[in-house]
N, C-alpha and C positions, 0 to 999 in steps of 0.2 A: 504494500500500500504506500503510495507516494504523494498523492494530492488530495486535499480536503477542501470542501466548500462549506462555509457556515452562513446560514441565512436567518436573520432576525431583524425586526424593525426597532428593537430597543438597543441603543448604542452601548449601554453599560453591560447588558447581558452578552452582547456580541463580543465586546472587548474581554470580558471575564472568561468566556469560553475559549477564546483564542489563547489566552494566557495559560489556561489549564492544558490545552492541547500541546502547547510548546513545551510544557514541563514534563510531558510524558517521555519515557525512556526511548521510545522509537523516534527516529528523526524523519520528519516528513519533508519532501522537497518543496512543497508550497501549502500554505493555509490561507485561502482567499475568503473574502467576506462579501455579502450582498445584503441590502436592507429590505428587499422584497423578492417575491417569486419571479417576477418578470425579468428583473436584472439577473437573477440567478440563472434563468434559462439562457439568456444571452451569453453569460460567462461559460456555461456548460458547452454551448455550441462552439465557442472559441477554443476551449481546452477542457477536456472531460476529466473530472475528478474520479477517484475510486470510492470516496466516501462523502456523503451529503448529510449535514446536520441542518434541520430546518424547524423553525417555529411554525405554528399552525395559523394563528390569526395575524395577518399582515395585509397592508394595502396593496392595490393593483392586482396581485395574484397571490392567493393564500397558500399555505403549506399543503393543504389537501390536494388542490389542483396541481401544484408543483410536483408532488409525489406521483400523481396520476400520469402527468405528461412525461416525467422522467422514466417511470416504469414502462411506458409504451415505447419511448424512443431509445432509452439507454438502460435496458433491463439489468445489466450487470453492475450498475452503480449501487453500492450499499446505501441505504437510507435510514436515518435515525430522526425521530421526532423529539423535539425539546418543547415541553408544554407545561402550562399551569394546570392545577387540579381540575378546574372547571372545564377543561378541554378534553377530559379523559375519553368521552364517547367519540370525539373526533379522532383521537389517536387510535382507538380501536378500529374505526372505519378505514384507516390507512393500511391495515394489515393486507387488504385486498390489493393494495398498490405496491406490495413487496417490501414494506417497511420492516427493517430488521429488529429494531428496538425503539422504545420510547423512554425518554428521561423526563421526570417531572421536576419542575422548578420549585424551590431553588435547589441547585445541585452543588455538590462539593467535589474537589479534585479527586478524592479517592474513588468516587462513583464513576466519574468520567474516565479515569485511568483504568479502572477495572473493565469498563465497557470497551475501551480501546484495545486492551490486551486481548479480549475475546475476538474483536473484529480483525485485528492484525493477524492473529493466529489463523482465523478462518480464511483470510485472503491469501496467506502463504500456503495453505493446504487445499486451495480450490482446485478442482479437477475440471479440465476442459471437457465439455459435453459434446461428443460427436453427434448425438441425436439432435441436440438443439441446433447445432451448426447445419445439419442436413435439413432441418425444418425451414431455416431461412433460405437455403438453396432451392428447396421445393416451391416455396412461395414465389421466389423470383422466376422460376421456370414457368409456373402457372400464369404469372402476370405477363411474361414475354409471350406466351402462347396465346393469351387473350388480347395482346397488343395494347395493354393498359400502361402507358408510359409513366404516368404519375405514380401508379402503384409500384412499378419496377423501381423507380427512384426512391420511394419510401422504404421498400424492403432492403434495397442496397445500403441505405443509410443505417438501417437497423443492423444489418450484417456487419457493416464497418464498425459500429459501436460495439457489437458483441466481440468481434475479433480483436479490437483494440484493448478491450478490458481483459479478455481471456489470454492475450499474448504476454509473454514475459520479456519479449524484445521485439525490435522492429523487424528483424529477420523472420521471427515466428509469424508476425502479422502478415508480411509479404508472402510467406509460404502458404498461409491460409487463403489468401486471395488467388494465388496461382492454382491451388487445388479447386477453388470455387469456379474458376473459368473452365477447368477441365471437366468438373462435374456437371456444369451447366450444359456443355456441349454434348456430353454423353446422354443426359436426360432428354434433351431436345431431339437427339438422334433417335431415341426410342419412339418418339412421337412422329417420326418421319421427316423431321427437318434437320438438315445437315449444314450448319452455318459455316461459311467460308472464312470467318474472322481470323485475323493475324494473331500471332503470339504476342504477348505483352513483353516489351523490351525491359531489361533489368534497370531498376532505379533504386538508388540508395535511400531516397526519401519515400516514406510509406504513403504519404498523401498523394505524391505524384503517381505512385503505382496504382492507388485507388482510382485516381482520375483516369488513368489509362483503361482500367477495368470498366469504368462507366462508359467510356467511348466505345469499347468493343461490344458491350451489351446493346448500346443504341444502334450500332451497325447491324447486329443480329436482328433487331426489330425492323430496321429498314429492309433487310434482305427478306425476312419473313413476309412483310407487307407486300412487297413486289411479287413474291411467289404466290400470294393469295389473290392477286388481281388488282394491285394498287394502280396499275396503268388505267384500268377501266374507271376506277373511282375518280382519278384525277382528270380523266377526260370529261367525266360528268361535271366536275368542278369548273372546267373551262367552258363547257356549254352554258352552265348557269351564269357564269361571270359575263360571257358574251351577250347573253340575253338581258342582263341588268347593268351593263357597263355604264349607262348614262345616269344611274342612280348613285346615291351615297352608299356604295357597297363596301362592307367591311369583311375582314377575315372571319369575324364571329358570325356574320350573316351566312356566309358560304358553309362554314363548319356546321351550323345549325341545320341548314338544308340537307347536308350530307349525313348528319347524325353522328359526327365525330367531334373531338375536341379541337379548339383552335391551334394549340401547339402541335398536335398531331397532323392537322391539315398543313400547317406551315412547313413542317419537316418533310412530309410526303410530297408536297407540291414541288419543293426545290429538288428533291431526290429524282422525281419523275421528269420534270420539265426543264431542269438545269437553270432555272431562274426562280426568284422568289415571288410570292403572291403580289407584292406591291409593284415589282418591276413589270410583271405581266399586265396588271391593271393599267399602268401608265402607258405601255406600248399599245394596248387596244384602244385607249382613249385618244391617243395621238393619231392612230390610223384612221379612226372615225373623224377626227378633226380635219385631217387632210382632205377627206372626201367632201366634207361640208364647206371647206374653204374654196374648193373648186367650183362651188355654186355661187355665182356672182351676187345674187340678191341677199345672201345670208350675211348679217353683220357679225363681225368678229366677237363682239361682246355676247351676242346670243349664242354663238357657237361654243364659247367657253362654258356657258350654262348647260347647253345641250349635251356636252360630253362629260358632264359630272363635276365641273369645277365651279365653286361658289363665286369666284371673282376672276376678272380678266387678268390682273397682274400675275396671279399664281399660274393660270393657264399659259400665259405667254412665256413665263420662265421655264415651265416644264416642256413646252413645245420647242423652245430654242435649245434646251439641254439635250433633247432627243434628236432633233433634225439639224441643229446648227443655224437655224434661221428663225426669226420671229414670225408670227402668223402673217403679218403684213408683207414681210420680205418673201415669204413662201407664195403669197398671192401674186406679188409682182413677178416672181420667177415663172409663175404659171400664165402670165400675161393678163392678169385680172387686176383692175385698179379700183 
């Protein structure tokens, strides 16, 4: 056990507990503090502790909700409640959130040190759970198979948290991620999908290695999507955009029409068409504008509105960016005054 986070909105309690923790025979690399649950979550995201001490009644985000969120996102963080007698029922409720112990205020150094002895011993004798590790792998496989990108990212983060807490070194952490990629490919192969993904290059930094794993898994989703007919889906997206190009058409509008999420549409659109959603929308509007500019009686201001732009200056800038000419210059080139 190396890192501790203490959360309490009472400065004196916070300071006193930190002093007691520092007096313990075990040397901790860091003992950080936060005055509320919201700040604590931000600090955990930046650097995950092995042990969390938290009060229950705090502003912004109370200890109950903090324990719940930590239990869901970082299941291996040990959690201890520090509470007044009146909060006893709340402390009992926290058991379902994986709380290891609760300490009633006021507390004394011997009580805190005895608790630390127990928790440090448990952390040193913890056994890595293969079955728990495989549970996360299976969840990621099912999310990939269902093409649910947000769910994949959530389970990946949970796996990262589990591996980080369960590993005794960076090399152990990296090896778990290597095994993860191998197991993912094997499980997907059983389902009939054989991803072509590259091997992850060696990286000394474990966060860089994790980032590479994320990229490889997103590539698997791309590949699976195309295998399942992503071409047809994106052709349908183009037909819908072409039919509504003169309207205030957003990525969300098209995603809703197709029944998929906007991030997924954005990812797939670029993968299939080699240009992003916005680029395609601009090009189609400029193509339509060219045709209308070739009709003499159309006013340029009206054309801007007709092709989906709210004002002429914006339309003129986009037209020149694409064609190299302003709308008036384009007309002159066409012999129209």
